[in-house]
Rosetta silent file (secondary structure, phi, psi, omega in degrees, C-alpha in Angstrom):
SEQUENCE: XXXXXXXXXXXXXXXXXXXXXXXXXXXXXXXXXXXXXXXXXXXXXXXXXXXXXXXXXXXXXXXXXXXXXXXXXXXXXXXXXXXXXXXXXXXXXXXXXXXXXXXXXXXXXXXXXXXXXXXXXXXXXXXXXXXXXXXXXXXXXXXXXXXXXXXXXXXXXXXXXXXXXXXXXXX
SCORE:     score description
SCORE:     0.000 S_00000001
   1 L     0.000  -37.879  179.647  -52.181   11.689   -8.831 S_00000001
   2 H   -61.106  -39.402  178.604  -50.717   10.396  -12.005 S_00000001
   3 H   -64.120  -38.795 -179.787  -48.086   13.141  -11.794 S_00000001
   4 H   -64.227  -41.232 -179.877  -47.298   12.140   -8.257 S_00000001
   5 H   -67.916  -40.631  179.492  -46.792    8.522   -9.282 S_00000001
   6 H   -66.441  -44.612  179.299  -44.596    9.494  -12.222 S_00000001
   7 H   -63.476  -43.769  178.392  -42.562   11.875  -10.058 S_00000001
   8 H   -62.683  -38.268  177.956  -42.245    9.255   -7.335 S_00000001
   9 H   -64.625  -39.941  178.761  -41.147    6.712   -9.945 S_00000001
  10 H   -68.563  -39.334  177.536  -38.482    9.047  -11.270 S_00000001
  11 H   -63.070  -45.109  179.083  -37.201    9.745   -7.759 S_00000001
  12 H   -63.120  -39.370  178.475  -37.036    6.008   -7.023 S_00000001
  13 H   -64.141  -42.571  178.408  -35.228    5.377  -10.320 S_00000001
  14 H   -63.970  -42.681  177.271  -32.713    8.128   -9.507 S_00000001
  15 H   -62.337  -41.487 -179.563  -32.157    6.707   -6.004 S_00000001
  16 H   -63.304  -40.024 -179.747  -31.641    3.239   -7.483 S_00000001
  17 H   -68.407  -40.614 -177.144  -29.038    4.544   -9.941 S_00000001
  18 H   -74.010  -33.501 -173.469  -27.171    6.474   -7.283 S_00000001
  19 H  -105.693   -7.684  177.812  -27.089    3.801   -4.568 S_00000001
  20 L   -82.914  130.627 -179.250  -26.871    0.568   -6.511 S_00000001
  21 L   -59.444  138.320  179.459  -23.228   -0.546   -6.811 S_00000001
  22 L   -78.832  155.430  177.679  -21.850   -0.059  -10.275 S_00000001
  23 L   -84.716  126.730  178.930  -20.438   -2.971  -12.229 S_00000001
  24 L   -84.121  119.278 -177.616  -16.638   -2.784  -12.546 S_00000001
  25 L   -90.008  -41.328 -179.795  -15.735   -3.469  -16.135 S_00000001
  26 L  -142.387  148.794 -179.911  -11.910   -3.068  -15.933 S_00000001
  27 L  -145.096  146.459  177.600   -9.424   -2.621  -13.112 S_00000001
  28 L  -153.986  165.609  178.891   -5.624   -2.151  -13.009 S_00000001
  29 L  -128.413  156.337  176.199   -2.793   -1.180  -10.701 S_00000001
  30 L  -128.511  114.355  176.893    0.338    0.887  -11.127 S_00000001
  31 L   -73.930  146.093  175.840    3.348    0.082   -8.954 S_00000001
  32 L  -121.885  123.324 -176.592    5.413    3.013   -7.713 S_00000001
  33 L  -127.739  158.105  175.417    9.048    2.291   -6.867 S_00000001
  34 L  -156.626  151.884 -178.421   12.057    4.302   -5.802 S_00000001
  35 L  -126.537  140.820  171.951   15.660    3.606   -4.885 S_00000001
  36 L  -105.165  114.871 -177.197   17.996    5.400   -2.531 S_00000001
  37 L   -98.914  138.926  173.765   21.514    5.088   -3.945 S_00000001
  38 L   -72.845  146.516  172.523   24.674    5.459   -1.953 S_00000001
  39 L   -69.206  154.610 -179.443   27.184    7.942   -3.323 S_00000001
  40 E  -145.235  159.357  175.299   30.245    6.337   -4.871 S_00000001
  41 E  -137.908  131.364  178.248   33.691    7.130   -6.161 S_00000001
  42 E  -114.303  124.155 -175.021   35.635    4.984   -8.618 S_00000001
  43 E  -108.507  130.609  169.997   39.390    5.582   -8.715 S_00000001
  44 E  -112.625  106.345 -175.915   41.711    4.793  -11.618 S_00000001
  45 L   -68.614  161.234  176.163   45.241    5.294  -10.270 S_00000001
  46 L   -60.857  155.954  173.436   47.991    6.727  -12.445 S_00000001
  47 L   -63.976  169.905  179.491   50.042    4.330  -14.537 S_00000001
  48 L   -54.177  139.225  179.871   53.412    3.183  -13.178 S_00000001
  49 L  -105.431  125.812 -178.553   55.786    6.064  -12.578 S_00000001
  50 L  -112.969  112.111  177.738   59.393    5.533  -13.666 S_00000001
  51 L   -77.877   -4.821 -179.707   61.925    7.907  -12.162 S_00000001
  52 L    68.843 -150.690  178.033   64.573    6.428  -14.439 S_00000001
  53 L   -77.670  119.841  178.794   68.146    6.502  -13.206 S_00000001
  54 L   -72.501  127.652 -173.689   68.257    8.297   -9.871 S_00000001
  55 L  -117.921  137.990  172.939   70.973   10.917  -10.045 S_00000001
  56 L  -118.706  140.785  167.781   72.833   12.690   -7.271 S_00000001
  57 L  -142.052  173.320 -173.919   75.031   15.697   -7.631 S_00000001
  58 L   -64.140  -12.862  177.962   76.467   18.183   -5.203 S_00000001
  59 L   -85.891   -2.370 -179.774   73.485   20.510   -5.673 S_00000001
  60 L    78.561   47.668 -177.255   71.139   17.908   -4.144 S_00000001
  61 L   -51.460  142.879  177.666   69.397   16.874   -7.349 S_00000001
  62 E  -117.182  130.529  179.482   65.767   15.772   -7.086 S_00000001
  63 E   -96.399  121.250 -176.787   64.348   13.113   -9.386 S_00000001
  64 E  -129.856  156.618  172.164   60.696   13.789  -10.297 S_00000001
  65 E  -159.924  162.930  178.833   57.983   12.408  -12.558 S_00000001
  66 E  -147.676  158.343  177.030   54.216   12.633  -12.779 S_00000001
  67 E  -143.000  166.172  178.875   51.232   10.813  -14.245 S_00000001
  68 E  -106.023  134.341  172.579   47.523   11.451  -14.542 S_00000001
  69 E  -114.393  178.166  178.929   44.886    9.482  -12.674 S_00000001
  70 E  -147.506  161.399  176.211   41.109    9.797  -12.788 S_00000001
  71 E  -136.973  152.123  169.675   37.996    9.415  -10.688 S_00000001
  72 E  -116.778  121.418 -177.050   34.304    8.975  -11.427 S_00000001
  73 E  -105.544  128.615  179.086   32.116   10.719   -8.875 S_00000001
  74 E  -131.501  116.527 -177.121   28.472    9.673   -8.404 S_00000001
  75 L   -76.758  -10.288 -178.835   26.371   11.433   -5.760 S_00000001
  76 L    60.084 -129.364 -178.682   23.698    8.735   -5.816 S_00000001
  77 L   -89.023    2.907 -177.307   20.630   10.044   -3.987 S_00000001
  78 L   -89.829  156.175  169.299   22.542   12.846   -2.278 S_00000001
  79 L   -71.044  120.783 -175.879   22.727   16.477   -3.265 S_00000001
  80 H   -55.095  -31.368 -179.686   26.229   16.629   -4.808 S_00000001
  81 H   -68.810  -12.817 -178.833   26.955   19.901   -3.001 S_00000001
  82 H   -92.676   -1.095 -173.960   26.566   18.143    0.358 S_00000001
  83 L  -112.395  151.663  167.428   29.349   15.625   -0.290 S_00000001
  84 E  -113.335  116.660  173.671   33.141   15.685   -0.164 S_00000001
  85 E   -95.898  132.117  179.615   34.730   13.312   -2.640 S_00000001
  86 E  -142.108  150.083  174.489   38.381   12.622   -1.903 S_00000001
  87 E  -120.195  129.320  176.714   41.210   10.433   -3.128 S_00000001
  88 E  -109.176  150.969  175.578   44.060    9.616   -0.803 S_00000001
  89 E  -125.891  127.417 -178.040   47.514    8.414   -1.766 S_00000001
  90 E  -140.241  134.529 -178.124   49.625    6.549    0.757 S_00000001
  91 E   -92.533  150.964  175.467   52.941    4.788    0.318 S_00000001
  92 L   -90.987 -169.577  175.292   53.938    1.459    1.850 S_00000001
  93 H    56.419   32.476 -178.877   57.348    0.463    3.286 S_00000001
  94 H    67.384   13.545  178.308   57.384    3.396    5.687 S_00000001
  95 H    74.544   17.684  176.102   57.401    5.652    2.604 S_00000001
  96 L  -110.791  133.811  175.502   60.989    4.784    1.709 S_00000001
  97 L   -68.354  139.709 -177.321   61.925    3.254   -1.633 S_00000001
  98 E  -130.248  158.934  176.191   63.587   -0.127   -1.156 S_00000001
  99 E  -133.203  163.789  176.640   65.619   -2.632   -3.179 S_00000001
 100 H    53.382   48.829  176.266   66.540   -6.288   -2.809 S_00000001
 101 H    64.509   27.404  178.604   63.417   -7.238   -0.869 S_00000001
 102 H    95.793   -0.781  179.783   63.875   -4.478    1.681 S_00000001
 103 L   -70.310  -25.767  178.604   67.600   -5.113    2.283 S_00000001
 104 E  -122.364  135.850  179.414   68.394   -1.657    0.894 S_00000001
 105 E  -134.275  133.644  177.239   66.472    1.509    1.747 S_00000001
 106 L   -67.251  152.852 -175.705   67.068    5.007    0.428 S_00000001
 107 L   -71.906  -31.121 -177.251   67.967    7.627    3.039 S_00000001
 108 L  -105.708  144.719  178.652   65.211   10.089    2.093 S_00000001
 109 L   -72.356  144.222  173.358   61.492    9.522    2.151 S_00000001
 110 L   -63.408  143.595  176.381   59.564    9.652   -1.118 S_00000001
 111 E  -115.350  145.561 -177.831   57.546   12.851   -1.530 S_00000001
 112 E  -130.328  159.446 -177.955   54.163   13.084   -3.254 S_00000001
 113 E  -154.298  137.894  170.537   51.949   15.860   -4.592 S_00000001
 114 E   -99.877  124.326  175.474   48.453   16.176   -6.108 S_00000001
 115 L    52.126 -130.671 -178.025   48.265   18.834   -8.817 S_00000001
 116 L   -94.742    5.289  177.508   49.634   22.174   -7.661 S_00000001
 117 L   -65.558  163.332 -176.343   49.251   21.401   -3.953 S_00000001
 118 L   -66.650  157.299  175.135   52.432   21.404   -1.891 S_00000001
 119 L   -72.356  147.268  178.257   54.911   18.543   -1.703 S_00000001
 120 E  -150.182  150.508  174.749   54.704   16.328    1.358 S_00000001
 121 E   -58.933  146.840 -175.618   56.425   13.216    2.685 S_00000001
 122 L   -80.258    8.480 -177.716   54.605   10.063    1.635 S_00000001
 123 L   -81.386  -10.021  175.961   54.296    8.781    5.216 S_00000001
 124 L  -125.767  145.004 -179.221   50.892   10.420    5.698 S_00000001
 125 L   -59.468  138.956  173.118   47.990   10.211    3.269 S_00000001
 126 E  -106.171  145.835 -174.834   47.686   13.094    0.832 S_00000001
 127 E  -122.841  142.145  165.121   44.248   14.054   -0.420 S_00000001
 128 E  -111.456  123.659 -173.360   42.745   15.470   -3.544 S_00000001
 129 E  -117.645  133.311  170.541   39.293   16.802   -2.618 S_00000001
 130 E  -111.369   94.647 -175.337   36.340   17.658   -4.827 S_00000001
 131 L  -101.267    1.425  176.625   34.096   19.464   -2.349 S_00000001
 132 L   -87.622   -1.713  176.130   31.917   21.319   -4.819 S_00000001
 133 L    76.428   26.126  179.182   30.050   18.089   -5.557 S_00000001
 134 L   -71.946  119.783  178.433   30.924   17.863   -9.231 S_00000001
 135 L   -87.089  163.764  174.737   29.700   14.550  -10.539 S_00000001
 136 E   106.168 -161.469 -176.869   31.184   12.677  -13.483 S_00000001
 137 E   -88.625  130.407  177.352   34.718   11.945  -14.694 S_00000001
 138 E  -133.431  147.731  175.452   37.594   14.017  -13.319 S_00000001
 139 E  -111.096  159.934  175.538   41.341   13.727  -13.766 S_00000001
 140 E  -143.563  144.375  174.932   44.119   14.612  -11.377 S_00000001
 141 E   -89.596  134.046  179.214   47.850   15.066  -11.781 S_00000001
 142 E  -124.135  130.096 -175.848   49.941   13.062   -9.368 S_00000001
 143 E  -122.117  146.594  171.914   53.632   13.778   -8.837 S_00000001
 144 E  -129.706  152.446  172.467   56.423   11.973   -6.998 S_00000001
 145 E  -145.833  148.240 -177.726   59.949   13.032   -6.230 S_00000001
 146 E  -135.190  121.313  173.379   62.900   11.260   -4.669 S_00000001
 147 E   -92.772  142.323  175.230   66.027   12.871   -3.279 S_00000001
 148 L  -124.934  159.575  178.435   69.107   10.699   -2.975 S_00000001
 149 L  -101.994  173.037 -178.286   72.368   11.097   -1.082 S_00000001
 150 L   -74.228  -12.800 -175.950   75.907   10.556   -2.318 S_00000001
 151 L  -116.855   31.177  177.218   76.283    7.257   -0.446 S_00000001
 152 L   -74.145  146.663  176.326   73.189    5.294   -1.586 S_00000001
 153 L   -77.469  139.321  176.066   73.678    1.619   -2.471 S_00000001
 154 L   -61.058  150.208  178.105   73.156    0.685   -6.126 S_00000001
 155 L   161.276  169.722  175.575   69.952   -1.223   -6.841 S_00000001
 156 L   -96.608  102.175 -174.607   66.501   -1.146   -8.431 S_00000001
 157 L   -91.356  145.640  178.559   64.412    0.714   -5.865 S_00000001
 158 E  -151.525  167.853  178.063   60.635    0.688   -5.770 S_00000001
 159 L  -158.640  152.846  177.950   57.650    1.534   -3.646 S_00000001
 160 L  -109.474  133.098  175.347   53.882    1.005   -3.933 S_00000001
 161 E  -112.186  127.341 -179.487   51.428    3.884   -3.587 S_00000001
 162 E  -101.986  128.867  177.112   47.825    2.982   -2.784 S_00000001
 163 E  -104.136  130.689 -178.257   45.025    5.252   -3.974 S_00000001
 164 E  -129.125  132.623  176.695   41.746    5.106   -2.050 S_00000001
 165 E   -95.605  140.415  179.411   38.495    6.853   -2.875 S_00000001
 166 E  -137.211  146.853  172.730   36.256    8.153   -0.090 S_00000001
 167 E  -123.628  122.233  177.830   32.925    9.942    0.028 S_00000001
 168 E  -101.458  125.170  179.240   32.123   11.956    3.132 S_00000001
 169 L  -106.150  153.228  178.458   28.451   12.584    3.770 S_00000001
 170 L   -67.222  155.413 -179.137   27.016   15.110    6.209 S_00000001
 171 L   -66.582    0.000    0.000   25.866   13.802    9.612 S_00000001
């Protein structure tokens, strides 16, 4: 009987240990946070381009110059390979260089080119595309050329080219 009482006592002690709530000595929490970032492109346009003195001769001389611009591509939370980063260049004033507040306009439209891509009139945006999703700093060569005729009016001609960065994401 004594064994039965001792065994019963041990069983009761074990039940008490298992079912009695334990005392919490220390407690803490850990916050978990995450951010979804939009992809971005930062454009640094080329410095001012000076064509110098525009020259015409009977061979149809073309005045050209080029400068380097740069972009910083950041895919944010996207897989870089899923994005198209592009920079567009578009001229104002109908894409014609003007002087004297628009009173004089050259006969030929300014032409623009990114890198080794073909020349095109500046009346439609031209694009430089990074579609492989390369992040980081990239440079691009930007070229302009202006043809003049033999009967252009003297003046200091100018035009503004606007560079815009775009990121295209998949649907």
